[in-house]
N, C-alpha and C positions, 0 to 999 in steps of 0.2 A: 539342670541346675548348676552342675559343675561348670559348664560353658558360660553361664551367666556370671558366675563368680569370677571366672577368668576374664570375661569381658569387662566387668566392673573394675577388677584389679588393673587391667590394662588401661582403661579409661582414667582411673585414678592416677596411675603411674604417669600417663601422658600429661594429665593436668598438673601433677606435681612437678614434672620435668619442665613444662612451660612456665609454671610459677617460679621455679628456681632460676630458669634462664632469664626471665624478665627482671626478677629481683636482682640477680647478679649483674645484669646489664646496667641497671640503674645505679647500683653501687659502683661499678667500674666507671661509668660516666661521671659520677660525682667525684670519685677519686681522680679521674683524669682532669676534670675542671680544677680541682684543688691543686694538682701538680702544675697545671698551666698558670694558675694565679701565682703560685709560689715561684715559678720560673720567671714570670714577669717581674715579681718583686725583687728577685735576685739580680736580674738584669738592671733594674732601676737602681738598686743599691750599688752594684758595680760601677755604673755610670757616675753616681753621686760620689762614690769612693775615689774614682779617678779624678773627678773635679776637685775634691777636697785635697788629694795628694798634690795636684797642680797648684792649688791655692796655698797649701802649706809650703811648697817649695818657693813660691813667690814671697810669702811672708818671712821665710827664713833666709832670704837673700842677704839681709843685714843681720846675720846671726854669727856669733863668735865661733860656734862649732863648725860652721860651713865656710868661714872666711879664712882661707889659707894665707892670704897676704897678712892679715892681722897676726896670725899665729907665728908665721915665719919672721915677721918684722921684730917681734919681741924675742923669739927664740934666738935670732941672730945677735941679740943684745944680752943673751944669757938670762932671760926672764921667762918664767912660766906664765903663759898667757891666761890660763884659767885662774891662777892665783892673783894675777894682776887685775883681772876683771872683777873678782870678788873684792879686792882691795879698793878699786875705784868706786864700786857701788857702796861699800861700807863708808868710804871717805865722804861721799856725797850725802848719804842718808844721815851720817853722824853729825852733820852740820845742822840738822833740825834740833832746835833748842826748845825747852819748855816754855820760856817767856819771850824769846826773840825770834825774829824772822830768820830764815835760812839766808846766809850771806850771799849765796849764789843767785838768789832771786832778786831782780832789780825793782821789785814792787813791794810796797809795805802792805801788810795785811790790813784790810778794812773791817772785816768781821771777826778777826782772830789773827793767829800767827800763821804766816806763810810757811808751808812745809812741802818738801819734795816727797811725793808718794811713790813714784815708779821711775825706774831708771833703765834705759836700754843703751848699751854700748854698741854703736853702729860699726865702728872700725877702730883702727889704731890711733885715731886723732879726735873723733867726735862722739859725743854722747847726746841723747835726747832724754829729757826728763819732764815729768808731769808734776805740777804743783798746785796747791789750793790753800785757801784759808777757811774752808768749810762752806763758803758762799761763792766766792770768786775763784776761778781756776785759769790755768794757762800752761804753756809749755816753754821749755828752754832748749837752746842748742849750746852745748858746752864743749869747748875744746880742752884736751888734756895732753900732757906730756910728762916725761920723767926727766929730771935733771941728771947731772953726772953722778949724784949720790943716790939715784933711784927714788928721790922724793917726788911725790905727785904734785903737779901744777895744774890747777883747774881755772879756766877762764870762761865766763859767760859771754858767748858771742852774740846771740840773738835771743829775744824772748818776746812773747806776746801774751796778753791777757784776753780771754774770751769776753765778749760783751755780755752784760747781764740782760736777760730778757725782761 
């Protein structure tokens, strides 16, 4: 009788060991699959991140922070480039009036007043700006300079109005 109990205990332990082994193997495989999926996502994310960094560098090519020529041009004249850029943006946006078109825009508002919405200073001479009257919109290329008294001079060089669909 004792040998039968030991035999049953041995068979039970063997079955339990096989069950634990198979179960652990399935868990390990599932975890390994999860790890592989996550590693592929990490790789894809790294590739996407590299492409976004490259795209960001291209987009920031005309950026004041990265344009050493812009900064040194004005520093050589004793002017803080960051303050100047803020002054230029403020001067352009402040020309938006409640009842009048912005004087830098060579088009009259057809559905409202033409206003400049967004300004990007490209370098130490040129600015690009977006304008709209709520229905029609376009872009401007503005040149700027400072006179001997550091007064800002703005001139609209080119502009276009997008066609209405």
